[in-house]
C-alpha positions as CSV (number, residue, x, y, z in Angstrom):
1,X,47.7,0.3,-23.0
2,X,46.3,2.8,-20.4
3,X,48.5,5.7,-19.4
4,X,49.9,5.8,-15.8
5,X,47.7,8.8,-15.1
6,X,44.6,6.9,-16.2
7,X,45.6,3.8,-14.2
8,X,46.1,5.9,-11.1
9,X,42.7,7.4,-11.6
10,X,41.0,4.0,-12.1
11,X,42.7,2.5,-9.1
12,X,41.8,5.3,-6.8
13,X,38.1,5.1,-7.8
14,X,38.0,1.3,-7.5
15,X,39.6,1.2,-4.1
16,X,37.3,3.8,-2.6
17,X,34.2,2.2,-4.0
18,X,35.1,-1.3,-3.0
19,X,35.4,-0.1,0.5
20,X,32.0,1.6,0.6
21,X,29.6,-0.4,-1.7
22,X,28.5,-3.9,-0.9
23,X,29.3,-6.5,-3.6
24,X,26.3,-7.3,-5.9
25,X,24.7,-10.7,-5.6
26,X,25.1,-11.1,-9.3
27,X,27.8,-10.3,-11.9
28,X,28.0,-6.5,-12.7
29,X,27.5,-5.5,-16.3
30,X,29.8,-3.1,-18.0
31,X,28.7,0.5,-19.0
32,X,30.7,3.1,-20.7
33,X,29.9,6.7,-20.1
34,X,31.5,9.3,-22.3
35,X,31.3,13.1,-21.8
36,X,32.7,15.9,-23.9
37,X,32.8,19.1,-22.0
38,X,33.8,21.0,-25.1
39,X,30.5,20.2,-27.0
40,X,27.7,22.4,-25.7
41,X,24.1,21.4,-26.4
42,X,22.7,24.7,-25.3
43,X,21.2,25.9,-22.0
44,X,20.3,23.2,-19.4
45,X,16.9,24.6,-18.3
46,X,16.2,24.3,-14.6
47,X,12.9,22.6,-15.1
48,X,13.0,20.7,-11.8
49,X,12.4,23.7,-9.6
50,X,8.6,23.5,-9.4
51,X,6.6,21.7,-6.7
52,X,3.0,21.5,-5.6
53,X,0.3,20.0,-3.4
54,X,-3.5,19.7,-2.9
55,X,-3.1,20.8,0.7
56,X,-2.0,24.5,0.8
57,X,-2.2,25.0,4.6
58,X,0.7,22.5,5.2
59,X,2.9,25.3,4.0
60,X,2.3,27.2,7.2
61,X,3.1,24.4,9.6
62,X,6.3,23.3,11.2
63,X,7.4,20.6,8.8
64,X,6.0,22.5,5.8
65,X,8.0,25.6,6.6
66,X,11.1,23.5,7.1
67,X,10.7,21.8,3.8
68,X,9.9,25.1,2.0
69,X,13.2,26.4,3.3
70,X,15.0,23.3,1.8
71,X,13.3,23.8,-1.5
72,X,14.1,27.5,-1.6
73,X,17.7,26.7,-0.9
74,X,17.9,24.8,-4.2
75,X,17.6,28.0,-6.2
76,X,16.5,31.0,-4.2
77,X,13.6,33.0,-5.8
78,X,13.5,30.6,-8.7
79,X,11.6,27.8,-7.1
80,X,7.8,27.8,-7.6
81,X,5.0,26.2,-5.7
82,X,1.5,25.5,-7.1
83,X,-1.3,24.6,-4.6
84,X,-5.0,23.8,-4.9
85,X,-7.7,25.2,-2.6
86,X,-6.4,28.7,-2.3
87,X,-9.9,30.1,-2.6
88,X,-11.8,27.2,-0.9
89,X,-14.0,28.2,2.1
90,X,-13.2,26.9,5.5
91,X,-11.2,27.6,8.7
92,X,-7.8,26.7,7.4
93,X,-7.6,23.3,9.0
94,X,-5.7,21.0,6.6
95,X,-6.7,17.5,5.7
96,X,-5.8,15.0,3.0
97,X,-6.9,16.4,-0.4
98,X,-8.3,19.5,1.3
99,X,-7.4,23.0,2.3
100,X,-9.0,26.4,2.7
101,X,-8.4,30.1,3.2
102,X,-11.9,31.6,3.5
103,X,-10.8,34.5,1.2
104,X,-14.4,35.1,0.0
105,X,-17.7,35.1,1.9
106,X,-20.8,37.2,1.7
107,X,-22.8,39.1,4.2
108,X,-26.5,38.8,4.9
109,X,-27.3,41.0,1.9
110,X,-25.1,39.0,-0.5
111,X,-22.3,41.6,-0.6
112,X,-18.8,40.2,-1.0
113,X,-16.5,40.0,2.0
114,X,-12.7,39.6,1.2
115,X,-10.3,38.2,3.8
116,X,-6.7,37.7,2.5
117,X,-5.2,36.6,5.9
118,X,-5.2,32.8,5.0
119,X,-3.6,33.3,1.6
120,X,-1.1,35.8,3.0
121,X,0.1,33.2,5.6
122,X,0.6,30.7,2.8
123,X,2.4,33.0,0.4
124,X,4.4,34.6,3.2
125,X,5.6,31.1,4.1
126,X,6.7,30.7,0.5
127,X,8.4,34.0,-0.1
128,X,10.2,34.2,3.2
129,X,12.0,30.9,2.2
130,X,12.9,31.8,-1.4
131,X,9.9,30.2,-3.0
132,X,7.4,32.0,-5.4
133,X,3.8,31.2,-6.1
134,X,2.4,29.6,-9.2
135,X,-1.0,31.0,-8.3
136,X,-4.0,28.8,-9.0
137,X,-7.2,30.8,-9.0
138,X,-9.5,28.1,-7.4
139,X,-11.5,26.6,-6.1
140,X,-15.1,28.0,-5.9
141,X,-15.9,29.7,-2.6
142,X,-19.0,28.2,-0.9
143,X,-20.9,31.5,-1.1
144,X,-20.3,31.7,-4.9
145,X,-21.0,28.1,-5.8
146,X,-24.0,27.2,-7.9
147,X,-24.4,23.9,-5.9
148,X,-22.7,24.6,-2.6
149,X,-23.9,21.5,-0.6
150,X,-22.2,19.3,0.4
151,X,-19.1,21.5,0.5
152,X,-16.2,20.1,2.7
153,X,-15.6,16.5,1.9
154,X,-14.6,13.8,4.4
155,X,-12.4,11.6,2.1
156,X,-9.6,9.5,3.5
157,X,-7.3,6.8,1.9
158,X,-9.3,3.8,0.9
159,X,-12.5,5.6,0.2
160,X,-13.8,6.2,-3.3
161,X,-11.8,9.1,-4.9
162,X,-14.9,10.8,-6.3
163,X,-16.1,11.7,-2.7
164,X,-13.8,14.7,-2.9
165,X,-15.8,16.4,-5.7
166,X,-18.3,18.5,-3.7
167,X,-19.6,22.1,-3.9
168,X,-16.1,23.7,-4.6
169,X,-16.0,22.1,-8.0
170,X,-19.0,24.1,-9.3
171,X,-19.3,27.2,-11.6
172,X,-20.0,30.5,-10.0
173,X,-23.4,32.0,-9.5
174,X,-22.1,35.2,-10.9
175,X,-19.2,35.5,-13.3
176,X,-18.9,39.3,-12.6
177,X,-18.3,38.5,-8.9
178,X,-15.8,35.8,-9.8
179,X,-13.8,38.3,-12.0
180,X,-13.9,40.8,-9.1
181,X,-12.6,38.2,-6.7
182,X,-9.6,37.6,-9.0
183,X,-9.2,41.4,-9.4
184,X,-9.2,42.0,-5.7
185,X,-6.8,39.2,-5.1
186,X,-4.2,40.4,-7.7
187,X,-4.5,44.0,-6.5
188,X,-3.9,42.8,-2.9
189,X,-0.8,40.8,-3.9
190,X,0.7,43.9,-5.6
191,X,-0.1,46.1,-2.6
192,X,1.4,43.5,-0.2
193,X,4.4,42.2,-2.1
194,X,5.1,44.9,-4.7
195,X,4.8,44.9,-8.5
196,X,8.4,43.8,-9.1
197,X,7.9,40.7,-7.0
198,X,4.5,39.8,-8.4
199,X,5.8,40.3,-12.0
200,X,7.7,37.0,-11.4
201,X,4.6,35.0,-10.5
202,X,2.5,32.8,-12.8
203,X,-1.3,33.0,-12.6
204,X,-3.7,30.3,-13.8
205,X,-7.3,29.2,-13.4
206,X,-8.5,25.9,-11.8
207,X,-7.2,22.4,-12.2
208,X,-7.9,19.7,-14.7
209,X,-11.1,21.1,-15.9
210,X,-11.3,18.6,-18.7
211,X,-12.2,16.0,-16.2
212,X,-15.9,17.1,-16.1
213,X,-18.6,16.9,-15.1
214,X,-17.6,14.5,-12.3
215,X,-14.1,15.8,-11.5
216,X,-12.4,18.9,-10.5
217,X,-14.7,21.0,-12.7
218,X,-18.5,20.5,-12.5
219,X,-19.4,22.7,-15.5
220,X,-18.9,22.3,-19.2
221,X,-15.8,23.1,-21.3
222,X,-17.5,26.3,-22.4
223,X,-18.2,27.2,-18.8
224,X,-14.5,26.7,-18.0
225,X,-13.4,29.0,-20.8
226,X,-15.9,31.6,-19.5
227,X,-14.5,31.1,-15.9
228,X,-10.9,31.4,-17.2
229,X,-11.6,34.5,-19.3
230,X,-13.2,36.4,-16.4
231,X,-10.5,35.5,-13.9
232,X,-7.7,36.5,-16.2
233,X,-9.5,39.7,-17.0
234,X,-9.6,40.5,-13.3
235,X,-5.9,39.7,-12.8
236,X,-4.8,41.8,-15.7
237,X,-7.1,44.7,-14.7
238,X,-5.4,44.8,-11.4
239,X,-1.9,44.1,-12.7
240,X,-1.4,44.4,-16.5
241,X,2.1,42.9,-16.3
242,X,0.8,39.6,-14.7
243,X,2.0,36.4,-16.4
244,X,-1.2,34.4,-17.1
245,X,-2.0,31.1,-18.8
246,X,-3.4,27.6,-18.5
247,X,-5.3,25.4,-18.8
248,X,-3.6,22.7,-16.6
249,X,-5.5,19.8,-18.2
250,X,-5.4,16.3,-16.9
251,X,-3.1,14.6,-19.3
252,X,-2.4,16.2,-22.7
253,X,-6.0,17.5,-22.9
254,X,-6.9,16.2,-26.3
255,X,-9.7,18.2,-27.9
256,X,-10.3,20.2,-24.7
257,X,-6.8,21.6,-25.0
258,X,-7.1,22.4,-28.7
259,X,-10.4,24.1,-28.1
260,X,-8.9,26.2,-25.3
261,X,-6.0,27.2,-27.4
262,X,-8.2,28.1,-30.3
263,X,-10.3,30.2,-28.0
264,X,-7.4,32.0,-26.4
265,X,-5.7,32.6,-29.8
266,X,-8.7,33.4,-32.0
267,X,-12.0,33.3,-30.1
268,X,-14.2,36.0,-28.5
269,X,-13.2,36.8,-24.9
270,X,-16.2,36.1,-22.6
271,X,-15.2,38.9,-20.3
272,X,-14.0,41.7,-22.6
273,X,-15.8,40.9,-25.9
274,X,-12.5,41.3,-27.7
275,X,-10.6,38.8,-29.8
276,X,-8.5,36.3,-27.7
277,X,-7.4,35.8,-24.2
278,X,-3.9,36.6,-22.9
279,X,-1.7,33.5,-22.9
280,X,1.8,33.9,-21.5
281,X,2.3,30.2,-20.9
282,X,0.6,26.8,-21.5
283,X,0.3,24.1,-19.0
284,X,-0.9,20.4,-18.9
285,X,-0.3,17.4,-16.6
286,X,1.5,14.1,-17.2
287,X,1.4,11.0,-15.0
288,X,2.8,7.5,-15.1
289,X,0.9,4.3,-14.3
290,X,2.5,1.9,-11.8
291,X,1.0,-1.5,-11.2
292,X,1.8,-4.6,-9.3
293,X,3.1,-7.7,-11.1
294,X,3.9,-10.9,-9.2
295,X,4.0,-9.2,-5.9
296,X,6.3,-6.2,-6.9
297,X,5.8,-2.7,-8.2
298,X,6.2,-2.1,-11.9
299,X,6.5,1.6,-12.8
300,X,4.8,3.1,-15.9
301,X,7.3,5.7,-17.1
302,X,6.2,5.1,-20.6
303,X,2.7,6.5,-19.9
304,X,4.1,9.8,-18.5
305,X,6.5,10.2,-21.5
306,X,3.8,9.4,-24.0
307,X,1.5,12.1,-22.5
308,X,4.4,14.7,-22.7
309,X,5.2,13.7,-26.2
310,X,1.5,14.0,-27.3
311,X,1.2,17.4,-25.6
312,X,4.3,18.8,-27.1
313,X,3.2,17.6,-30.6
314,X,0.0,19.5,-30.1
315,X,1.7,22.7,-28.9
316,X,4.3,22.6,-31.7
317,X,1.5,22.5,-34.3
318,X,0.5,26.2,-33.4
319,X,2.9,28.6,-35.0
320,X,1.5,31.3,-32.7
321,X,2.8,29.4,-29.7
322,X,6.4,29.1,-30.9
323,X,8.7,30.0,-28.0
324,X,5.9,30.3,-25.4
325,X,6.8,28.9,-22.0
326,X,5.3,25.5,-21.2
327,X,4.8,24.2,-17.7
328,X,4.0,20.6,-17.0
329,X,1.8,21.5,-14.1
330,X,1.8,18.1,-12.4
331,X,4.5,15.6,-13.5
332,X,4.6,12.4,-11.4
333,X,4.8,8.6,-11.4
334,X,1.0,8.4,-10.8
335,X,-2.0,10.5,-9.9
336,X,-2.9,10.8,-6.2
337,X,-0.3,12.0,-3.8
338,X,-2.5,11.3,-0.7
339,X,-3.7,7.9,-1.8
340,X,-2.0,4.7,-0.6
341,X,-1.9,1.1,-2.1
342,X,0.4,-1.7,-3.2
343,X,1.2,-0.1,-6.6
344,X,2.5,3.0,-4.8
345,X,5.0,1.2,-2.6
346,X,7.8,2.8,-4.7
347,X,7.4,6.2,-2.9
348,X,9.7,6.0,0.1
349,X,12.8,4.5,-1.4
350,X,15.1,4.7,-4.3
351,X,12.7,3.6,-7.0
352,X,11.2,7.0,-6.8
353,X,14.5,8.8,-6.9
354,X,15.9,6.8,-9.8
355,X,12.6,7.2,-11.7
356,X,12.8,10.9,-11.2
357,X,16.4,11.2,-12.4
358,X,15.5,9.2,-15.6
359,X,12.3,10.9,-16.5
360,X,13.5,14.5,-16.0
361,X,16.3,13.8,-18.4
362,X,13.8,12.6,-21.0
363,X,11.6,15.7,-20.5
364,X,14.6,17.7,-21.6
365,X,15.1,15.5,-24.7
366,X,11.4,15.6,-25.7
367,X,11.4,19.4,-25.4
368,X,14.4,19.6,-27.6
369,X,12.9,17.3,-30.1
370,X,9.7,19.3,-30.5
371,X,11.3,22.8,-30.1
372,X,9.4,23.4,-26.9
373,X,10.4,26.2,-24.4
374,X,10.0,24.0,-21.3
375,X,9.9,26.3,-18.4
376,X,9.2,23.8,-15.6
377,X,7.7,20.5,-14.5
378,X,5.8,20.5,-11.2
379,X,6.6,17.6,-8.9
380,X,3.3,17.2,-7.1
381,X,4.8,16.1,-3.9
382,X,5.3,18.1,-0.7
383,X,4.8,16.7,2.8
384,X,1.9,15.6,5.0
385,X,2.0,17.0,8.5
386,X,1.5,14.9,11.6
387,X,1.2,11.6,9.7
388,X,3.2,8.4,10.6
389,X,6.8,8.3,9.5
390,X,7.0,7.2,5.9
391,X,3.3,6.5,5.7
392,X,3.3,5.7,2.0
393,X,2.2,9.1,0.6
394,X,3.9,10.7,-2.3
395,X,6.1,13.3,-0.6
396,X,9.7,14.6,-0.7
397,X,9.9,14.8,3.1
398,X,8.3,12.9,6.0
399,X,8.0,14.4,9.5
400,X,10.8,16.9,8.6
401,X,13.1,14.2,7.1
402,X,14.2,14.7,3.5
403,X,13.6,11.6,1.5
404,X,15.8,10.2,-1.2
405,X,13.8,11.8,-4.0
406,X,14.5,15.3,-2.6
407,X,18.1,14.5,-3.0
408,X,17.7,14.0,-6.8
409,X,16.6,17.7,-6.8
410,X,19.5,18.6,-4.8
411,X,21.7,16.9,-7.4
412,X,19.9,18.8,-10.2
413,X,20.4,22.1,-8.4
414,X,24.2,21.5,-8.6
415,X,24.1,21.0,-12.4
416,X,25.7,23.7,-14.6
417,X,24.0,26.1,-16.9
418,X,25.2,24.5,-20.2
419,X,24.2,21.0,-21.2
420,X,27.1,19.1,-22.8
421,X,27.3,16.0,-24.9
422,X,27.1,12.8,-22.9
423,X,26.4,9.2,-23.9
424,X,26.1,5.9,-22.1
425,X,26.3,2.5,-23.7
426,X,23.3,1.4,-21.6
427,X,21.1,4.5,-22.0
428,X,17.9,3.4,-23.7
429,X,16.9,5.4,-26.8
430,X,14.2,8.1,-26.3
431,X,11.7,6.4,-28.7
432,X,12.0,3.1,-26.9
433,X,11.5,4.8,-23.4
434,X,8.4,6.5,-24.8
435,X,7.0,3.5,-26.4
436,X,7.9,0.7,-23.9
437,X,9.4,2.1,-20.8
438,X,12.2,0.0,-19.2
439,X,11.1,-3.6,-19.2
440,X,14.1,-5.5,-20.4
441,X,17.6,-4.3,-19.7
442,X,18.0,-1.5,-17.2
443,X,18.4,2.2,-18.2
444,X,21.9,3.4,-17.1
445,X,21.6,7.0,-18.4
446,X,23.6,10.2,-18.1
447,X,23.0,13.9,-18.2
448,X,26.0,16.3,-18.1
449,X,26.6,20.0,-17.8
450,X,29.3,22.6,-17.3
451,X,30.0,26.0,-16.0
452,X,33.2,28.0,-16.3
453,X,35.2,25.9,-13.8
454,X,33.2,22.8,-13.3
455,X,31.7,19.8,-15.0
456,X,28.8,17.9,-13.5
457,X,27.6,14.4,-14.6
458,X,24.5,12.7,-13.3
459,X,24.3,8.9,-13.9
460,X,21.2,6.8,-12.9
461,X,20.5,3.1,-12.9
462,X,16.8,2.7,-13.4
463,X,14.3,-0.2,-14.2
464,X,10.5,-0.1,-14.2
465,X,10.5,-3.3,-12.1
466,X,11.2,-2.9,-8.4
467,X,13.4,-6.0,-8.2
468,X,17.0,-6.7,-7.3
469,X,19.4,-6.6,-10.2
470,X,23.2,-6.5,-10.9
471,X,25.3,-3.4,-10.4
472,X,26.4,-1.4,-13.3
473,X,30.2,-1.4,-13.6
474,X,30.5,2.2,-14.9
475,X,33.7,3.3,-16.7
476,X,33.6,6.9,-17.6
477,X,35.7,9.4,-19.6
478,X,35.3,13.1,-19.4
479,X,37.0,14.9,-22.2
480,X,37.1,18.6,-23.3
481,X,38.6,19.9,-20.1
482,X,41.2,22.7,-20.3
483,X,44.3,21.0,-21.7
484,X,46.6,22.9,-19.3
485,X,44.9,21.1,-16.2
486,X,47.0,18.5,-14.5
487,X,44.3,17.5,-12.1
488,X,40.8,18.3,-10.9
489,X,38.9,17.8,-7.7
490,X,36.2,15.2,-7.9
491,X,33.2,15.0,-5.5
492,X,31.0,11.9,-6.0
493,X,27.5,12.3,-4.4
494,X,25.3,9.2,-4.2
495,X,21.7,8.1,-3.6
496,X,21.4,4.4,-2.7
497,X,20.6,2.2,0.2
498,X,23.6,3.5,2.3
499,X,23.6,7.2,1.1
500,X,21.2,10.1,1.1
501,X,18.4,7.9,2.2
502,X,16.5,8.5,5.4
503,X,14.0,5.8,4.8
504,X,16.6,3.1,4.6
505,X,18.2,4.5,7.8
506,X,14.8,4.4,9.5
507,X,14.4,0.7,8.5
508,X,17.8,0.0,9.9
509,X,16.7,1.5,13.2
510,X,13.8,-0.9,13.3
511,X,11.2,1.4,11.9
512,X,10.6,3.4,15.1
513,X,7.1,4.9,15.4
514,X,8.4,7.7,17.6
515,X,12.2,8.1,17.1
516,X,14.2,9.5,20.0
517,X,16.0,12.8,19.8
518,X,19.3,10.9,19.0
519,X,17.5,8.7,16.4
520,X,15.8,11.8,14.8
521,X,19.2,13.5,14.5
522,X,20.7,10.4,12.8
523,X,17.7,10.2,10.4
524,X,18.1,14.0,9.6
525,X,21.7,13.4,8.7
526,X,20.8,10.3,6.7
527,X,18.4,12.4,4.6
528,X,21.1,14.9,3.5
529,X,22.8,14.5,0.1
530,X,26.0,12.7,0.9
531,X,29.3,11.8,-0.9
532,X,30.9,8.4,-1.1
533,X,34.1,9.9,0.4
534,X,34.4,12.5,3.2
535,X,36.7,14.7,1.0
536,X,36.8,15.2,-2.7
537,X,39.4,13.2,-4.5
538,X,42.2,14.8,-6.5
539,X,42.3,13.0,-9.9
540,X,44.7,13.4,-12.8
541,X,43.9,15.0,-16.1
542,X,45.8,13.9,-19.2
543,X,45.4,15.9,-22.4
544,X,42.1,17.3,-21.3
545,X,40.6,14.0,-20.2
546,X,39.9,12.4,-16.9
547,X,38.7,8.9,-16.5
548,X,37.5,6.5,-13.8
549,X,35.3,3.7,-12.7
550,X,32.6,3.1,-10.1
551,X,29.9,0.6,-9.3
552,X,26.3,1.9,-9.6
553,X,23.7,-0.3,-7.9
554,X,20.2,-0.7,-9.3
555,X,18.0,2.3,-8.4
556,X,21.1,4.3,-7.4
557,X,21.9,7.8,-8.7
558,X,25.4,9.3,-8.8
559,X,26.5,12.9,-9.3
560,X,30.1,13.4,-10.3
561,X,31.3,17.0,-9.9
562,X,34.7,18.1,-11.3
563,X,36.0,21.5,-10.3
564,X,39.2,23.3,-10.8
565,X,40.8,26.7,-10.1
């Protein structure tokens, strides 16, 4: 028989949730979540605090600066941003899959001309808002490209993707000039921002150079290693304390990754002639593979997890790399943020947010399994300025409105520093997720943490198929609390169709093309991370344990935060 304290807790939760969550169309299924705050599983790494985009110039615009501020608030000076096109030639006008700074040109005699104003505007926008650069040294300036024409592409959604690969993908005419460009850039960064600040940055070369010769890199694998060595030599010459690495392969990189690692660890450096190339971190990319099935989106979380699992296996096979920071330099449900299409219809709503909650938890698990020092996973999603509201791009905000996926990161930002033991009767085993994804029963998973006077529990309800399904009837028990506690404050934050969801609110308003001032304010409010109740509840604790129940709709994410004095 349940104790009076437990019954009171259950009744309080049940009443509050019945008042705020519509009844499911089908019978809820039971889920038991158990958390033991006394059983630490080590540090809960803040791997979620990395973001990125193809289009660097959006960071200097009104919505980009607003979003950078929101990202920086998640973890000031600990959030990082990786952008393409920081060395691309042009006037700084942004476009889809494009950006430019004009950092390098040449005069009539072929002498280098350096202009850092474009990069400064971008990095100033980051740093003023608590965000630091993950510096990508690329792409090839027009004056340095071996095949410069055509240079600026005119790609737009619906056109063949390979149209973007123009003169900026090519190797340099002169690797010494390329090295000097990296040297001058790093030297300027230290002079402008100070050595202490720049010592926290990451520096890497190019993007997905294993997709050659008809991709981001137009040279050979050996050409890339030469490119990398010279750029890193330039950065380290300017600032010996710079943190440098790579290679940011598409996928796990296969033989390209192994050859790169062997070269950095044991090969002859193309720039210095000495053994090896400095390697302070290793990076690769991992993407899912959504499709459409019978008119609905089916996500491919398994593909993303398999890539991570394979990459971690490779990295763990090198004793020299034990403990080295690893960054998943792009980590997303699929490949092209600026593309549109039926299989990408998950992006605006709660499918994206529930996927993100589920996949980040498994990244932690895979890193622990392989003994990987997972520093971060870059969500390749930012915002697209002056596009229609909720246009179907992969982004975390639209026209200055935070989307539901951004609220998952707000939830992660509230997690404590210590991971604690947590289980769910409906959390799919890691091996099954990697192999098959979520194709039968739903994944109702849990990730829990604690600090000195708080416990935070994230629970998600995810399925690969974007279809209606029954609610999860979650009954939870959190043990291991200080035994002298008689009660705790409980805040229950939620992402679903009614909470923390600007897109659903926009649909309820009739999908206005141009929201009024009042409508925009309503949508801004809807995009904030919100709680099920206006005030935290006071719930009883009996012998170090608090229990409760709540309904969790499909694609919803809950964050339970217990605090005490």
